[in-house]
C-alpha positions in Angstrom: 129.2 128.8 34.1 127.9 125.3 34.4 126.6 123.6 37.7 128.3 120.2 38.1 125.3 118.1 39.0 122.1 120.1 39.4 120.1 117.2 41.2 122.6 117.2 43.9 122.3 120.9 44.3 118.7 120.7 44.2 118.6 117.9 46.8 120.8 119.8 49.1 118.5 123.0 48.7 115.4 120.8 49.5 117.1 119.2 52.5 118.2 122.6 53.9 114.7 123.9 53.3 113.3 121.0 55.2 115.5 121.6 58.2 114.8 125.2 58.1 110.9 124.7 58.2 111.2 122.1 60.9 113.2 124.6 63.1 110.6 127.3 62.3 108.0 124.8 63.4 109.7 124.1 66.6 110.1 127.9 67.1 106.5 128.4 66.5 105.5 125.9 69.0 107.8 127.4 71.6 106.3 130.9 71.0 102.7 129.5 71.4 103.7 127.7 74.7 105.3 130.8 75.9 102.1 132.9 75.1 99.9 130.3 76.9 102.4 130.4 79.9 102.0 134.2 80.0 98.2 134.0 79.8 98.2 131.5 82.7 100.5 133.7 84.8 98.3 136.8 84.1 95.2 134.7 85.3 96.8 133.5 88.3 98.1 137.1 89.2 94.6 138.2 88.6 93.1 135.7 91.0 95.6 136.5 93.7 94.6 140.2 93.5 91.1 139.3 93.8 91.8 136.9 96.8 93.7 139.9 98.5 90.8 142.4 98.0 88.3 139.8 99.3 90.7 139.1 102.2 90.9 142.9 103.0 87.0 143.3 102.9 86.7 140.3 105.2 89.2 141.7 107.7 87.2 144.9 107.6 83.9 143.2 108.5 85.3 140.9 111.3 85.1 142.4 114.9 88.5 143.8 116.2 89.6 141.9 119.3 93.0 141.0 120.5 94.3 137.5 119.4 95.1 135.4 122.3 98.8 134.8 122.8 99.9 131.1 122.7 103.2 130.2 124.3 105.1 127.6 122.3 107.7 125.8 124.3 110.3 123.7 122.5 110.4 120.2 123.8 113.9 119.2 125.0 114.9 115.9 124.0 117.6 114.1 126.0 119.6 111.6 124.1 121.2 108.6 126.0 124.9 108.8 126.1 126.8 106.2 124.3 129.9 104.9 126.2 133.0 104.5 124.0 134.8 102.1 125.9 134.3 100.0 128.9 130.9 98.6 128.1 130.6 94.8 129.0 128.7 93.9 126.0 131.3 95.3 123.7 134.0 93.5 125.8 132.2 90.3 125.4 131.5 90.6 121.7 135.4 91.4 121.1 136.3 88.3 123.1 134.1 86.2 121.0 135.6 87.8 117.8 139.1 87.1 119.0 138.2 83.5 119.7 136.5 83.0 116.2 139.7 84.6 114.7 142.0 82.2 116.5 139.8 79.2 115.4 140.0 80.4 111.7 143.9 80.9 112.0 144.3 77.3 113.2 142.3 76.0 110.4 144.6 77.7 107.8 
């Protein structure tokens, strides 16, 4: 059995190897990033646990007193009503618009 062109087969093999190695490199970078993210998440989780413990200790040392109740009232906003028809400004503008349209019609 004879290989038709050994240099082409070797080139194809080397290109495939290069592609495989670049894919493995990308995978390794992804895994390193994932591990770094996991470590940071663990650190943040540890810090939050520590804050929680410190907050609990602080609340235990503070004197117990009832918190004053604050009443919050929602401000009511009144919006001016817009009249849909019959406003004199709107009528005046419509009249001016009709005059302009008439003048344009006479020019054509």
